[in-house]
C-alpha positions in Angstrom: 107.1 -128.1 75.1 103.5 -129.0 73.8 102.9 -131.5 76.5 99.9 -133.2 74.8 101.5 -133.5 71.5 104.7 -134.9 72.8 102.8 -137.3 75.1 101.0 -138.9 72.1 104.1 -138.7 70.0 106.1 -140.5 72.4 103.7 -143.4 72.8 103.4 -143.5 69.0 107.1 -143.9 68.7 107.3 -146.7 71.2 104.5 -148.5 69.5 106.0 -148.0 66.1 109.5 -148.5 66.5 110.0 -150.6 69.7 107.4 -153.3 69.5 105.2 -152.0 72.4 101.4 -152.5 72.6 99.0 -150.4 74.3 97.8 -152.5 77.4 95.7 -149.6 79.1 94.5 -146.0 78.7 93.0 -144.1 81.8 89.6 -142.8 81.3 90.9 -139.2 81.1 93.7 -140.0 78.6 96.5 -138.8 81.0 98.1 -142.3 81.7 98.8 -145.0 79.1 100.5 -148.4 79.7 102.7 -149.8 77.0 103.8 -153.5 77.2 106.5 -155.6 75.5 105.5 -159.3 76.2 108.8 -160.6 74.9 110.8 -158.4 77.1 108.6 -158.5 80.0 108.5 -154.7 80.0 106.1 -152.1 81.0 106.4 -148.3 80.2 103.8 -146.1 81.8 103.6 -142.6 80.1 101.8 -139.9 82.2 101.0 -136.2 82.2 99.6 -134.0 85.0 102.1 -135.0 87.9 102.9 -132.1 90.1 104.7 -133.7 93.1 107.4 -136.1 94.1 104.6 -137.7 96.4 102.5 -138.8 93.2 105.6 -140.5 92.0 106.1 -142.4 95.2 102.3 -143.5 95.2 102.9 -144.8 91.6 105.8 -146.8 92.7 103.9 -148.5 95.6 101.0 -149.0 93.2 103.2 -151.1 90.8 104.8 -153.0 93.8 101.5 -153.9 95.5 99.3 -154.6 92.4 101.3 -156.9 90.2 98.6 -159.4 89.7 96.3 -156.6 88.6 98.9 -155.3 86.2 99.2 -158.7 84.7 95.5 -158.8 83.7 96.1 -155.8 81.5 99.4 -156.9 80.1 99.3 -160.6 80.1 102.6 -160.9 82.2 104.1 -159.9 85.3 106.5 -157.2 84.4 110.4 -157.5 85.2 111.0 -153.9 84.1 108.7 -150.9 84.6 109.6 -147.5 83.5 107.6 -144.2 84.3 107.8 -141.2 82.0 106.1 -138.1 83.4 105.7 -135.3 81.1 105.1 -132.2 83.0 105.8 -128.3 83.4 105.5 -128.4 87.0 108.7 -127.6 89.2 109.0 -129.8 92.2 111.8 -131.6 94.2 112.5 -134.9 92.7 114.2 -137.6 94.6 115.8 -140.8 93.0 113.2 -143.5 93.4 114.8 -146.0 91.0 114.7 -149.7 92.2 116.4 -153.1 90.8 114.7 -155.5 93.2 112.1 -157.2 93.1 111.2 -155.2 90.0 113.7 -153.1 88.1 112.0 -149.6 88.0 112.9 -146.3 86.5 111.4 -143.0 86.9 111.9 -140.2 84.3 110.6 -136.5 84.8 110.4 -134.9 81.4 110.3 -131.3 81.1 111.6 -130.5 77.9 112.8 -132.0 74.5 116.4 -133.0 75.8 114.9 -135.0 78.8 112.5 -136.7 76.4 115.1 -137.8 73.9 117.2 -139.4 76.6 114.3 -141.8 77.4 114.3 -143.3 73.9 116.5 -146.4 73.8 117.9 -145.9 70.3 119.9 -142.8 69.2 118.9 -143.1 65.6 115.1 -143.0 66.6 115.7 -140.3 68.9 117.3 -138.3 66.1 114.4 -139.0 63.9 112.0 -138.0 66.9 113.7 -134.6 67.1 112.8 -133.7 63.5 110.4 -131.0 63.3 106.8 -131.7 61.7 103.4 -130.3 61.6 101.5 -133.3 62.9 99.1 -132.6 65.9 98.4 -134.6 68.9 95.2 -135.6 67.2 97.0 -137.2 64.4 99.2 -139.5 66.6 96.2 -140.2 68.8 93.9 -141.4 66.0 96.7 -143.7 64.6 96.9 -145.2 68.2 93.2 -145.5 68.9 92.4 -147.3 65.6 90.5 -150.6 66.1 91.6 -152.0 62.8 94.3 -154.7 63.5 95.5 -154.4 60.0 96.2 -150.6 60.5 97.8 -151.3 63.7 100.2 -153.8 62.1 101.0 -151.5 59.2 102.0 -148.9 61.8 104.8 -151.0 63.1 108.4 -150.5 61.8 109.5 -153.5 59.9 113.4 -153.4 59.3 113.5 -156.9 57.8 110.7 -156.2 55.2 112.4 -152.7 54.4 115.9 -154.4 54.0 114.6 -157.2 51.6 113.0 -154.6 49.4 116.2 -152.5 49.6 118.2 -155.4 48.4 116.0 -156.4 45.6 115.8 -152.8 44.4 119.6 -152.4 44.5 120.1 -155.7 42.5 117.5 -154.7 39.9 119.0 -151.4 39.5 122.6 -152.9 39.2 121.3 -155.4 36.6 119.5 -152.5 34.7 121.8 -149.6 35.0 125.2 -151.2 34.8 125.1 -154.6 33.1 121.7 -154.5 31.3 121.2 -158.2 32.0 117.7 -159.1 31.1 118.2 -161.7 28.4 117.7 -165.5 29.1 121.3 -166.1 29.1 122.2 -163.2 31.6 119.4 -164.2 33.9 121.0 -167.6 33.8 124.5 -166.2 34.4 123.3 -164.1 37.4 121.7 -166.8 39.4 118.1 -167.5 37.8 116.7 -170.9 38.7 117.2 -173.5 36.1 116.6 -177.2 36.5 119.7 -178.3 34.6 122.0 -176.1 36.8 120.4 -176.9 40.2 120.4 -180.8 39.7 124.2 -180.4 38.7 125.1 -178.8 42.1 124.2 -175.2 41.8 122.1 -175.2 44.8 122.5 -171.4 45.5 120.1 -170.7 42.8 117.3 -171.7 45.0 118.0 -168.4 47.0 119.8 -166.2 44.4 116.7 -166.4 42.0 114.5 -164.8 44.7 116.4 -161.4 44.4 116.4 -161.1 40.5 113.4 -159.7 38.5 112.8 -159.4 34.7 111.6 -155.9 34.5 110.3 -152.7 36.1 106.7 -154.0 36.2 107.9 -157.3 37.6 109.9 -155.8 40.6 107.2 -153.0 41.1 104.4 -155.7 41.7 106.5 -157.8 43.8 107.9 -155.1 46.1 104.5 -153.5 46.7 103.2 -157.0 47.7 106.2 -157.4 49.9 105.7 -154.1 51.7 102.1 -155.0 52.5 102.5 -158.7 53.4 106.0 -158.5 54.8 105.1 -155.8 57.3 101.9 -157.5 58.3 103.8 -160.8 59.1 106.8 -159.1 60.7 104.5 -157.1 63.0 102.5 -160.5 64.1 105.2 -163.0 64.0 108.4 -160.7 64.8 111.5 -159.9 62.7 113.4 -163.2 62.7 110.4 -165.5 62.3 109.3 -163.3 59.2 112.5 -163.8 57.6 112.5 -167.4 58.1 109.1 -168.0 56.8 110.1 -165.7 53.6 113.2 -168.0 53.0 111.5 -171.3 53.7 108.5 -170.2 51.4 110.7 -169.1 48.5 112.9 -172.1 48.7 109.9 -174.5 48.9 108.3 -172.6 46.0 111.5 -173.0 43.8 111.8 -176.7 44.6 108.1 -177.1 43.4 108.9 -175.2 40.3 111.9 -177.3 39.6 109.9 -180.6 40.1 107.2 -179.5 37.8 108.8 -177.4 35.1 112.3 -178.5 33.9 112.7 -176.1 30.9 111.9 -172.5 32.2 114.3 -169.9 33.7 112.6 -168.7 36.9 113.4 -165.4 38.7 111.5 -163.3 41.3 110.5 -162.9 45.0 106.7 -163.9 44.3 107.1 -167.5 45.7 108.4 -166.0 49.0 105.6 -163.3 48.9 102.8 -166.0 48.4 104.4 -167.7 51.3 103.8 -164.6 53.4 100.2 -164.7 52.3 99.9 -168.4 53.3 101.6 -167.6 56.7 98.8 -164.8 57.2 96.0 -167.4 56.6 97.6 -169.6 59.2 98.0 -166.9 61.6 94.4 -166.0 61.3 93.3 -169.5 61.6 95.5 -170.0 64.8 94.6 -166.8 66.7 90.9 -167.0 66.1 90.7 -163.3 66.7 89.9 -162.1 63.1 86.2 -161.6 61.8 85.1 -163.6 58.6 85.1 -160.3 56.9 88.8 -159.7 57.4 89.5 -163.4 56.2 87.3 -162.8 53.2 89.2 -159.5 52.4 92.6 -161.7 52.4 91.0 -164.1 50.2 90.0 -161.4 48.0 93.6 -160.1 47.8 94.9 -163.5 47.1 92.4 -164.1 44.3 93.2 -160.6 42.7 97.0 -161.3 42.8 96.6 -164.8 41.4 94.2 -163.5 38.6 96.4 -160.5 37.9 99.6 -162.8 37.6 97.8 -165.0 35.1 97.6 -162.0 32.7 101.3 -161.2 33.1 104.1 -162.8 30.9 106.4 -165.4 32.2 104.7 -166.0 35.5 105.7 -169.1 37.3 102.4 -170.2 38.9 104.2 -173.3 40.4 106.4 -171.3 42.6 103.4 -169.2 43.7 101.5 -172.3 44.9 104.5 -173.8 46.3 105.5 -170.7 48.2 102.0 -170.4 49.6 101.9 -174.0 50.8 105.4 -173.5 52.3 104.2 -170.3 54.2 101.4 -172.4 55.7 103.5 -175.2 56.7 106.2 -173.1 58.2 103.8 -171.1 60.3 102.0 -174.3 61.5 105.0 -176.1 62.4 106.5 -173.1 64.2 103.3 -172.6 66.2 102.8 -176.2 67.1 106.4 -176.7 68.2 105.2 -175.1 71.5 101.7 -175.8 71.7 101.2 -179.4 70.5 104.4 -181.4 70.1 102.5 -184.5 68.6 100.9 -182.3 66.0 104.4 -180.6 65.3 105.9 -184.0 64.4 103.0 -184.9 62.2 103.2 -181.7 60.2 107.2 -181.7 60.1 106.7 -185.3 58.6 104.3 -184.1 56.1 106.7 -181.3 55.1 109.6 -183.6 54.9 107.6 -186.1 52.8 106.6 -183.4 50.4 110.2 -182.3 49.9 111.3 -186.0 49.4 108.5 -186.4 46.5 109.5 -183.2 45.1 113.2 -183.9 45.1 
């Protein structure tokens, strides 16, 4: 077993697929701490261990220095797992603990030992596939200081699922029913003012999964891949899904209020909501440079200008989705941080909905 490659590959997989962040790297790159703040979990991956005495020392180090650990991770861990990658043979005693901290110690000497440490059998199967990537490849990806690159590294199942659903529906409409006329778009759930005000509320959602043509779905899915992954990596899977649907529905309501004659379809309102959410996240976190904010503004401007030159673009849904994404993110953030501001923003959102309706 190539210890160095498996060391960095294991860390890479935990960061990409299991929502862990690198909290600390030792000076000689032989020990890396991975933290999951939501689950209060800490995984310490080490190489170079050659005796059970070193493992006992690590155990006492965690038990006696919890406050120091919290300075790196931002929390006092409830679960700590040590993964030791080594080729040394030594007597290993069971040092696992359940109180006061749930602690597990895994000595990994081969591929089978390593795969057992991965909590998901599907990811373990993916990990076991051979590739020609080197330890330097994984190390460089993990060492990147660009937050955008770090977020794009993350596995985003909600984003991938939304893309898959949109593509499957488009292929069904294109290959099986060839439904791209105004009448067929109406029949299959397009957003139309007359139908919605007469009770077909489902069109506020169904229209988000229908696209006019190949260029329409290609543009939207590329945008969803980028902005969906970013929001999902920052906010989390379910919050991203909530922002997506709230933005899309809000954008569709704006469209219905301002355009009573057109048939509207597409995910672009929800996607512009994700962009609005990113603006809100950058403002709230105060961790992003003016350069990064300017880059996001540039992308938004480019998408807006590009959409103006495309046929049948619903600019009202774009604008409404953007506002919906901003509001949803601010309301969600201030629910725990500032309850007074939360109620003010919620009131603004409700008032806008009443006016639009």
